[in-house]
C-alpha positions as CSV (number, residue, x, y, z in Angstrom):
1,X,188.1,108.0,33.2
2,X,190.5,106.5,31.1
3,X,187.8,106.2,28.2
4,X,186.3,107.6,25.1
5,X,184.2,110.6,26.2
6,X,180.6,109.9,25.9
7,X,178.1,112.2,24.3
8,X,176.3,114.0,27.9
9,X,172.4,113.5,27.2
10,X,171.1,116.7,28.2
11,X,168.6,116.8,31.1
12,X,165.9,118.9,33.1
13,X,167.6,120.6,36.6
14,X,166.5,118.3,39.4
15,X,163.1,119.8,41.3
16,X,165.7,120.1,45.0
17,X,167.7,123.3,43.4
18,X,171.2,121.4,43.4
19,X,174.3,122.9,41.3
20,X,173.6,122.9,37.6
21,X,176.4,120.4,36.3
22,X,178.8,121.3,33.9
23,X,180.9,118.1,32.7
24,X,184.3,118.4,31.9
25,X,187.1,116.5,30.6
26,X,189.1,115.2,33.8
27,X,192.6,116.2,33.4
28,X,191.0,119.6,33.1
29,X,188.8,119.9,35.8
30,X,190.3,122.5,39.2
31,X,188.5,123.8,42.2
32,X,187.9,127.4,42.2
33,X,189.4,129.3,45.5
34,X,187.2,130.0,48.5
35,X,187.4,133.6,49.3
36,X,188.2,133.9,53.7
37,X,191.1,135.8,56.0
38,X,193.4,133.0,55.8
39,X,193.8,132.3,52.0
40,X,196.5,130.7,50.4
41,X,198.6,131.4,47.9
42,X,197.1,130.5,44.6
43,X,200.2,128.5,43.8
44,X,199.1,126.4,46.9
45,X,195.6,126.4,46.7
46,X,195.9,125.4,43.1
47,X,198.1,122.4,44.2
48,X,195.8,121.4,47.2
49,X,192.0,121.6,45.1
50,X,194.2,119.8,42.0
51,X,192.6,116.4,42.8
52,X,195.6,114.5,40.6
53,X,195.9,111.8,43.2
54,X,192.1,110.7,43.1
55,X,192.1,111.0,38.8
56,X,195.6,109.0,38.9
57,X,193.5,106.1,41.2
58,X,190.2,106.3,39.1
59,X,192.0,106.1,35.9
60,X,193.9,102.9,37.2
61,X,190.8,101.9,38.0
62,X,189.3,102.4,34.5
63,X,191.8,100.6,32.9
64,X,191.6,97.7,34.9
65,X,187.6,97.4,33.3
66,X,186.4,99.2,36.9
67,X,183.3,101.5,35.6
68,X,183.7,104.4,37.6
69,X,181.6,107.5,38.3
70,X,182.6,110.7,40.1
71,X,181.5,114.0,40.8
72,X,181.9,117.1,43.3
73,X,180.3,120.5,44.0
74,X,181.5,123.4,45.8
75,X,178.4,124.4,48.0
76,X,179.6,128.4,47.2
77,X,181.7,127.8,44.1
78,X,179.0,128.4,41.4
79,X,177.3,126.0,38.7
80,X,181.0,124.3,37.1
81,X,181.8,120.8,39.3
82,X,185.0,120.8,40.7
83,X,185.5,117.3,39.4
84,X,183.1,115.9,37.0
85,X,184.0,112.4,35.4
86,X,181.3,110.0,33.9
87,X,178.8,111.4,36.4
88,X,176.0,111.0,34.3
89,X,176.5,107.1,33.7
90,X,173.4,105.2,35.7
91,X,175.3,102.3,37.4
92,X,174.2,100.3,40.3
93,X,174.5,101.9,43.7
94,X,173.4,99.1,46.3
95,X,172.2,101.0,49.8
96,X,173.5,104.3,48.5
97,X,169.8,103.6,47.0
98,X,167.7,104.0,50.5
99,X,168.5,108.0,50.4
100,X,164.9,108.5,48.3
101,X,163.1,106.4,50.9
102,X,164.1,108.4,53.7
103,X,163.3,111.2,52.0
104,X,159.5,109.9,51.4
105,X,159.5,108.7,55.0
106,X,160.3,112.0,56.3
107,X,158.4,113.9,53.8
108,X,155.1,111.2,54.8
109,X,156.0,111.7,58.4
110,X,155.7,115.7,57.8
111,X,152.8,115.7,56.0
112,X,150.8,113.4,58.4
113,X,150.6,110.3,56.0
114,X,152.5,107.9,58.3
115,X,153.2,108.7,61.9
116,X,156.1,108.3,63.3
117,X,155.6,106.2,66.3
118,X,153.5,103.7,64.6
119,X,155.0,100.5,65.5
120,X,155.7,98.2,62.9
121,X,156.0,94.4,63.3
122,X,159.4,92.9,61.3
123,X,157.5,89.4,61.6
124,X,155.2,91.1,59.0
125,X,157.9,92.0,56.3
126,X,160.4,90.3,53.9
127,X,163.5,89.3,56.1
128,X,167.2,90.1,55.0
129,X,170.5,88.8,56.5
130,X,172.4,91.3,54.3
131,X,173.1,93.0,57.4
132,X,172.3,95.3,60.2
133,X,171.5,95.0,64.0
134,X,167.4,95.1,63.9
135,X,167.4,90.8,63.3
136,X,169.9,90.6,66.4
137,X,167.8,92.7,68.9
138,X,165.2,90.5,70.7
139,X,162.5,93.8,70.3
140,X,160.6,92.3,67.8
141,X,158.9,96.0,66.8
142,X,159.9,99.3,66.8
143,X,158.4,102.3,65.8
144,X,158.6,103.7,62.0
145,X,161.2,107.0,63.4
146,X,163.5,104.0,65.0
147,X,163.4,102.7,62.1
148,X,164.3,104.7,59.3
149,X,166.8,105.9,61.9
150,X,168.3,102.4,61.7
151,X,167.9,102.1,57.9
152,X,170.2,105.8,57.5
153,X,172.9,104.9,60.6
154,X,173.9,101.1,60.2
155,X,172.2,99.7,56.7
156,X,170.0,97.7,58.4
157,X,168.3,95.4,55.2
158,X,165.6,94.6,57.8
159,X,164.7,97.7,58.8
160,X,165.1,99.5,55.5
161,X,162.7,96.4,53.7
162,X,160.6,97.4,57.1
163,X,160.6,101.1,55.8
164,X,159.9,100.4,52.8
165,X,156.9,98.0,53.3
166,X,155.0,100.8,55.2
167,X,156.3,103.6,53.0
168,X,155.6,101.8,49.4
169,X,157.6,101.4,46.7
170,X,155.4,103.8,44.4
171,X,155.6,106.1,46.9
172,X,159.0,106.5,46.4
173,X,159.4,106.6,42.6
174,X,156.5,109.3,42.8
175,X,159.2,111.1,45.5
176,X,162.3,110.6,43.2
177,X,160.5,111.5,39.6
178,X,159.3,114.8,42.1
179,X,162.7,115.5,42.7
180,X,163.7,115.7,39.0
181,X,166.1,112.8,39.5
182,X,165.7,111.1,35.8
183,X,168.4,108.6,36.5
184,X,167.8,107.2,40.2
185,X,165.3,104.7,40.9
186,X,165.1,102.4,44.1
187,X,164.1,99.2,42.4
188,X,163.7,96.5,45.2
189,X,163.9,95.7,48.8
190,X,166.8,93.9,49.8
191,X,167.0,90.3,49.3
192,X,169.2,86.8,50.4
193,X,168.9,85.8,46.8
194,X,168.4,87.7,43.3
195,X,166.3,85.3,41.2
196,X,165.4,85.6,37.3
197,X,162.0,87.4,38.3
198,X,163.7,89.7,40.7
199,X,165.2,93.4,40.1
200,X,168.7,93.0,39.2
201,X,169.8,95.6,41.5
202,X,168.5,97.2,44.7
203,X,169.0,100.8,43.5
204,X,170.4,102.6,40.4
205,X,171.7,106.4,40.3
206,X,174.8,108.7,39.3
207,X,177.2,110.6,41.1
208,X,175.7,113.4,39.7
209,X,172.7,113.3,41.2
210,X,173.4,111.4,44.4
211,X,175.9,114.8,45.2
212,X,172.9,116.8,44.2
213,X,170.7,115.6,46.8
214,X,173.3,115.9,49.4
215,X,173.7,119.3,48.3
216,X,170.2,120.1,48.1
217,X,169.7,118.2,51.9
218,X,171.8,120.4,53.7
219,X,170.7,123.4,51.8
220,X,167.2,122.6,52.5
221,X,165.5,122.7,49.6
222,X,164.8,118.8,49.4
223,X,161.0,118.7,49.4
224,X,160.8,121.2,52.7
225,X,163.3,122.6,55.5
226,X,161.5,120.0,57.8
227,X,162.0,117.0,55.4
228,X,166.2,118.3,54.5
229,X,166.8,118.8,58.0
230,X,165.2,115.7,59.3
231,X,166.8,113.1,56.5
232,X,170.2,115.0,57.2
233,X,169.8,114.3,61.0
234,X,169.3,110.6,60.6
235,X,172.1,110.6,57.8
236,X,174.4,112.1,60.7
237,X,174.8,109.0,62.7
238,X,176.0,106.8,59.7
239,X,178.3,104.3,61.6
240,X,179.6,103.7,57.9
241,X,183.5,105.8,57.9
242,X,185.4,103.2,55.9
243,X,185.3,104.8,52.4
244,X,185.6,108.1,51.4
245,X,185.3,109.2,55.3
246,X,188.0,107.3,56.7
247,X,190.1,110.5,55.8
248,X,188.1,112.6,58.5
249,X,189.4,111.0,61.8
250,X,186.0,111.6,62.4
251,X,184.8,108.3,65.5
252,X,182.3,106.6,63.4
253,X,179.7,106.2,66.4
254,X,179.7,110.0,67.8
255,X,180.6,112.5,65.2
256,X,177.6,114.5,64.8
257,X,179.2,117.3,67.3
258,X,183.0,117.2,65.7
259,X,185.1,119.5,68.0
260,X,187.0,120.5,65.0
261,X,184.5,122.1,63.6
262,X,183.9,119.6,61.1
263,X,180.3,119.0,59.1
264,X,180.0,115.8,58.0
265,X,176.8,113.5,56.7
266,X,177.2,110.5,54.3
267,X,175.5,107.6,52.8
268,X,177.6,104.7,51.3
269,X,176.6,101.7,49.4
270,X,177.3,98.0,49.2
271,X,176.7,94.9,47.0
272,X,178.7,92.4,45.2
273,X,181.5,94.0,42.9
274,X,179.5,97.4,43.9
275,X,181.0,100.2,46.3
276,X,179.6,103.9,46.6
277,X,179.6,106.8,48.8
278,X,178.1,110.3,48.5
279,X,178.0,112.9,51.4
280,X,178.6,116.7,52.4
281,X,182.3,117.6,54.0
282,X,182.2,121.3,55.5
283,X,185.4,122.8,56.9
284,X,186.7,126.5,57.7
285,X,187.7,126.9,54.0
286,X,184.7,125.3,51.9
287,X,182.0,123.0,51.9
288,X,181.2,120.2,49.1
289,X,178.8,118.0,47.7
290,X,180.9,114.6,46.3
291,X,179.7,111.0,45.1
292,X,182.0,108.3,44.1
293,X,180.4,105.2,42.6
294,X,183.2,102.2,41.5
295,X,181.2,98.7,39.9
296,X,184.1,96.5,39.7
297,X,184.8,92.3,39.6
298,X,185.3,91.4,42.9
299,X,187.6,88.4,42.1
300,X,189.9,88.7,44.7
301,X,190.6,90.9,48.3
302,X,193.3,92.2,46.2
303,X,190.6,93.5,43.7
304,X,188.2,95.1,46.5
305,X,191.3,96.1,48.3
306,X,192.4,98.5,45.4
307,X,188.6,99.5,44.5
308,X,188.2,100.6,48.6
309,X,191.6,102.5,48.4
310,X,190.3,104.9,45.7
311,X,187.5,106.2,47.9
312,X,190.0,106.4,50.2
313,X,192.5,108.2,48.4
314,X,189.5,111.1,47.2
315,X,188.7,111.4,51.3
316,X,192.2,112.8,52.1
317,X,192.1,115.4,48.9
318,X,188.7,116.4,49.7
319,X,189.7,117.1,53.7
320,X,192.8,118.9,51.8
321,X,190.5,121.0,49.8
322,X,188.1,121.9,52.5
323,X,190.8,122.8,55.4
């Protein structure tokens, strides 16, 4: 994205069954039309699916010094990505990296290694004032299933720490390896302060792998159909629709059954100088999985808003693609 091309390393295909990647130069990327009863004329379809505004916005971000990684896959469109720009580059992703933890928790529930109704007391885990509602609730203890729901729906830092405390970081890492995610890692819990002996980031990943994971969730290929459905259900309750999802017009607090037939799940990640989002968006014309990661210098509100604007531009063009 505005930088000299970097040779792409050859990686094995992840086990979750996502779309095979094929990187192309961003300016030449175009999405193939999806067959249906109301197809647009060829010129109109090409115009709506070019992601020209997204490329312009991301190029401006990259020119300002930001690190940008983007990936869009058509769920019915074959192996070539709709859009790919530095999608193999590993970057910090903030709370987006909690998705592998949710997958491992759901797998442990399904196998019986963990009991969903097991009660966990927040006093037994490391606290974090990063965000979330559990720290403000009177209830000091919750079932693990409710803790997972809080982690997915509101990015609750205390809930994430509690779930990670019970599931175990090594189990999450083993699951990431089993899924074939070579450039994704959950490194640590949420912390209010990171010292020199702590992991520098909560999590790392790539746009390619995050888009592939979300495609696998809706295609029921992540671990098992039951695990995929459980994680997708948790993520369908996510309240953060302020980035890419702002273009959907969905109610942040009640969007799992949209009256206009829009299928949508997502997870965002935020940290100082980090914004990330991945998800699945489906409409009457197409269904896509997407991921966008931006690392930027958070020097002023203008720098932050410029990064946020790129996510919203992508959201508008994704809606044009699926509708």
